[in-house]
C-alpha positions in Angstrom: -8.1 2.2 50.8 -8.0 1.7 47.0 -7.3 4.6 44.7 -9.1 4.7 41.5 -10.0 7.1 38.6 -13.6 7.4 37.4 -15.1 9.2 34.5 -16.5 12.6 35.5 -17.9 13.7 32.2 -18.1 12.9 28.5 -15.5 14.7 26.3 -16.8 17.0 23.6 -14.1 16.9 21.0 -10.5 16.4 22.6 -10.4 14.6 25.8 -9.2 16.7 28.8 -8.1 15.8 32.4 -11.2 17.5 33.7 -13.2 14.5 32.2 -11.8 12.3 35.0 -11.8 12.3 38.8 -9.6 10.6 41.3 -11.3 8.8 44.2 -10.5 6.6 47.1 -12.7 3.6 48.0 -12.7 0.7 50.4 -10.2 -2.0 49.6 -12.0 -4.7 47.6 -12.5 -8.2 49.2 -12.7 -11.3 47.2 -15.8 -13.5 47.6 -15.9 -17.3 46.7 -14.3 -17.9 43.3 -12.8 -14.4 43.2 -9.2 -13.2 43.3 -7.7 -9.9 44.6 -5.0 -8.4 42.4 -2.6 -5.7 43.0 -1.9 -3.8 39.8 1.6 -2.9 38.7 1.0 -1.7 35.2 -2.0 -0.1 33.4 -2.5 -0.1 29.7 -3.5 2.9 27.8 -5.0 2.3 24.3 -6.8 4.3 21.5 -10.0 2.3 22.0 -10.5 4.0 25.3 -11.7 7.1 23.5 -14.6 5.1 22.2 -15.5 3.9 25.7 -16.0 7.4 26.8 -18.2 8.4 24.0 -22.0 8.0 23.9 -21.9 6.8 20.4 -22.7 3.1 19.8 -19.8 0.8 19.9 -18.9 -2.8 19.9 -19.0 -2.9 23.8 -20.7 -1.0 26.5 -19.2 2.4 27.3 -18.1 3.7 30.6 -20.9 5.5 32.6 -20.3 8.7 34.5 -19.0 7.8 37.9 -17.7 4.5 36.9 -14.1 3.4 37.0 -12.5 4.0 33.7 -12.0 0.7 31.8 -8.6 -0.8 30.9 -6.5 -3.8 31.2 -3.8 -4.2 34.0 -0.9 -6.5 34.7 -0.3 -7.3 38.5 0.1 -9.8 41.1 -2.3 -12.0 43.1 -2.5 -10.9 46.8 -5.3 -13.0 47.8 -7.3 -15.9 46.2 -10.5 -17.7 46.7 -10.2 -19.4 43.4 -8.1 -22.7 43.5 -6.6 -21.8 40.0 -4.7 -19.0 41.5 -2.3 -18.4 44.5 -0.6 -15.3 46.0 2.3 -14.4 43.9 0.9 -15.4 40.6 1.4 -12.8 37.8 -1.8 -12.1 35.9 -3.5 -9.6 33.5 -6.9 -8.5 34.4 -9.7 -6.1 33.3 -9.3 -4.1 36.3 -9.7 -0.6 35.1 -7.9 2.5 36.4 -7.3 1.5 39.9 -4.5 0.1 42.1 -6.5 -3.0 43.4 -9.2 -5.1 41.7 -11.2 -8.2 42.9 -13.3 -10.3 40.5 -14.0 -13.7 39.1 -10.8 -15.9 38.4 -12.3 -16.7 35.1 -11.6 -13.1 34.0 -7.8 -13.4 34.7 -4.9 -14.6 32.5 -2.1 -16.1 34.4 1.3 -15.1 32.6 4.8 -16.3 32.9 7.1 -13.2 33.4 10.2 -15.3 34.0 11.5 -14.8 30.4 10.1 -11.2 29.6 9.0 -8.2 31.6 5.5 -8.3 33.0 4.7 -5.1 31.1 5.0 -6.9 27.8 1.8 -8.8 28.5 -0.1 -5.4 27.9 1.8 -4.8 24.7 3.5 -7.0 22.2 2.4 -10.2 24.1 -1.0 -8.9 25.0 -4.0 -7.4 23.3 -2.0 -5.2 20.8 0.2 -8.2 19.8 -2.8 -10.4 19.3 -4.5 -7.7 17.3 -1.6 -7.5 14.9 -1.3 -11.2 14.6 -4.9 -11.9 13.7 -5.4 -8.8 11.7 -2.4 -9.8 9.6 -2.9 -13.5 9.4 -6.7 -13.7 8.8 -7.5 -10.5 7.1 -4.3 -9.0 5.4 -3.1 -12.6 4.6 0.1 -11.4 3.2 2.0 -13.8 0.8 5.9 -13.6 0.7 7.0 -10.9 -1.6 4.0 -8.7 -1.1 4.1 -5.2 0.1 2.3 -4.5 3.4 1.7 -0.9 4.6 0.9 -0.1 8.2 0.0 3.3 9.7 0.8 4.3 13.2 3.9 2.1 12.6 5.7 3.0 15.8 2.7 2.3 18.0 1.9 -0.8 20.0 -0.1 -2.5 17.2 1.7 -1.0 14.1 5.1 -2.0 15.3 4.1 -5.6 15.6 2.4 -5.6 12.2 5.5 -4.6 10.4 7.8 -7.0 12.2 5.4 -9.8 11.5 5.4 -8.7 7.7 9.2 -9.0 7.7 9.1 -12.5 9.5 6.7 -13.6 7.0 8.8 -12.6 3.9 7.0 -9.4 2.9 8.2 -5.8 2.2 7.1 -3.6 5.3 6.4 0.0 4.8 5.4 2.1 7.9 3.7 5.4 8.2 4.4 7.4 11.3 4.6 11.0 12.7 8.1 12.6 12.7 11.6 11.7 11.8 12.4 10.1 15.1 9.6 7.6 14.9 10.3 6.7 11.2 14.1 6.3 12.0 13.2 3.9 14.9 10.7 1.9 12.6 13.5 1.4 10.0 16.7 1.2 12.0 15.4 -0.7 15.2 12.4 -2.6 14.0 13.8 -3.6 10.6 11.0 -2.1 8.3 12.1 -1.6 4.7 10.8 2.1 4.7 8.8 4.5 6.8 6.9 7.6 5.6 6.6 10.7 7.8 3.2 11.8 7.1 4.0 15.2 8.8 6.6 16.0 6.0 4.0 16.5 3.2 4.0 14.9 -0.2 2.3 11.9 1.3 1.2 10.3 -1.9 4.5 10.7 -3.7 6.5 9.4 -0.7 4.4 6.3 -0.2 4.4 5.6 -3.9 8.2 5.8 -4.0 8.4 3.4 -1.0 6.0 1.0 -2.7 7.2 0.7 -6.3 5.1 -2.5 -6.9 2.0 -1.0 -5.3 0.2 -2.1 -2.0 -1.0 -5.5 -1.6 -2.0 -5.4 2.1 -2.8 -2.4 4.3 -3.1 -2.6 8.1 -5.0 0.7 9.0 -4.8 2.3 12.4 -5.4 5.9 11.5 -7.9 6.4 8.7 -8.6 9.8 7.3 -6.2 11.3 4.8 -3.7 8.5 5.3 -6.3 5.7 4.3 -7.5 7.8 1.5 -4.0 8.1 0.1 -3.1 4.4 0.4 -6.4 3.5 -1.4 -4.9 5.1 -4.5 -2.0 2.7 -4.4 -3.8 -0.5 -3.8 -3.2 -3.5 -6.1 -5.9 -5.7 -7.5 -7.5 -7.9 -4.9 -5.6 -6.1 -2.1 -6.7 -6.5 1.5 -7.3 -3.9 4.1 -7.6 -4.4 7.9 -9.5 -1.6 9.6 -8.2 -1.8 13.1 -8.4 1.8 14.3 -9.4 5.3 13.0 -7.6 7.4 15.5 -7.7 10.5 13.2 -11.4 10.6 13.7 -11.6 9.8 17.4 -11.6 13.5 18.6 -13.2 14.9 15.6 -16.7 16.3 15.7 -17.2 15.4 12.0 -15.7 12.3 10.5 -13.3 12.5 7.6 -15.1 11.8 4.2 -13.1 9.2 2.3 -12.8 10.3 -1.4 -11.2 7.2 -2.9 -13.9 4.7 -2.1 -14.0 3.9 -5.8 -10.7 2.0 -5.5 -12.6 -0.7 -3.5 -14.7 -1.4 -6.4 -12.2 -1.0 -9.2 -9.6 -3.1 -7.4 -12.0 -5.6 -5.8 -10.5 -5.0 -2.6 -11.3 -6.9 0.7 -11.8 -4.4 3.5 -12.7 -5.7 6.9 -13.1 -4.2 10.2 -11.5 -6.1 13.1 -11.9 -6.5 16.8 -9.6 -8.9 18.5 -12.3 -10.5 20.6 -13.6 -12.3 17.5 -10.5 -14.7 17.9 -10.6 -15.2 21.7 -10.7 -18.9 21.2 -7.4 -18.8 19.4 -5.5 -16.4 21.8 -3.2 -19.2 22.9 -2.0 -19.6 19.3 -1.1 -15.9 19.0 0.4 -15.8 22.4 2.8 -18.7 21.6 3.8 -17.4 18.2 4.6 -13.9 19.6 6.4 -15.2 22.6 8.7 -17.3 20.3 9.4 -14.3 18.2 10.2 -12.1 21.2 12.5 -14.8 22.7 14.3 -15.3 19.4 14.9 -11.4 19.1 12.8 -11.2 16.0 10.0 -9.0 17.6 11.2 -5.9 19.4 9.2 -3.4 21.5 9.4 0.0 22.9 7.4 1.5 25.9 6.3 5.0 26.9 5.8 5.1 30.7 3.9 7.7 32.8 4.4 7.2 36.6 1.5 7.1 38.9 -2.2 6.4 38.6 -3.0 10.1 38.9 -1.3 10.8 35.5 -3.3 8.2 33.5 -5.5 10.9 32.1 -2.5 12.8 30.9 -1.1 9.8 29.4 -4.2 8.9 27.5 -4.4 12.5 26.0 -0.8 12.2 24.9 -1.5 8.9 23.2 -4.5 10.2 21.4 -2.3 13.1 20.3 0.3 10.8 18.9 3.0 11.8 21.7 3.7 8.2 22.8 6.6 6.2 21.4 5.6 2.6 21.3 3.3 1.0 23.9 1.8 3.6 26.3 1.6 2.4 29.9 1.2 3.8 33.4 3.5 2.4 36.1 1.4 1.9 39.2 3.9 0.3 41.6 
């Protein structure tokens, strides 16, 4: 039998474990052109909050009774697609379950001989590609410029800052708590990191950015984005990747410094990584080269067991994770 977790109800405000239900179902069997995958790792990501909302989004949400959506990394156990064989390591859109069967075209074969398999859900996966294209195509930083990134210790933000450094920029992070800020500076090599929980947010960011802010990679929104808008330089660029501060709010935060966009002629663009799907190989290779050379470091938060996936997601949305949030399945 296959174990899986389905959506039991839509959250109102904060997500709770009661919004999910564990089930068992018959083991899936691959048809012609399909592959059966045993999942070893499940990725937990902030976008999942939008998938269990009834608000309009960029993809279809999860229906009540459906398996919760999510990407996994695992191993092929049976294949009826000639492109795959048992033992191949792959990432797949499996959702929250131990086994998945589907079209081989939906799988991505990965080489886990040089790096851990779990990395392909983090710095070498969707979060890494998000950081790469959001930086390169929207923030477009030039050497010597100042880049600010919120949620700097998270899966996306940690890569953003390290790319900024690799590309010759000043990297300033924003994170919650001294431990996260210390990690961002001492381990990841950022020039500075501001603890938004410490108060004096505007003064602290201003001190860390004496020449102002040229590019902002926004993962949080709310007060943090409003504050950074005060410090943006002329023709600065803002990548709006996430707005996690609003995901559980019943009323969205009202941005007060919208005027800065006009006065400073800012470029503000929302980004969804799927828009660059044809260029994924470019990002994958660039990120792998940085990891192998030691210029891109990562950290993982792991919860054990599929049954703890809801708890892990709730912790992620509350900022309790440190780095990439994963569920170890086997």
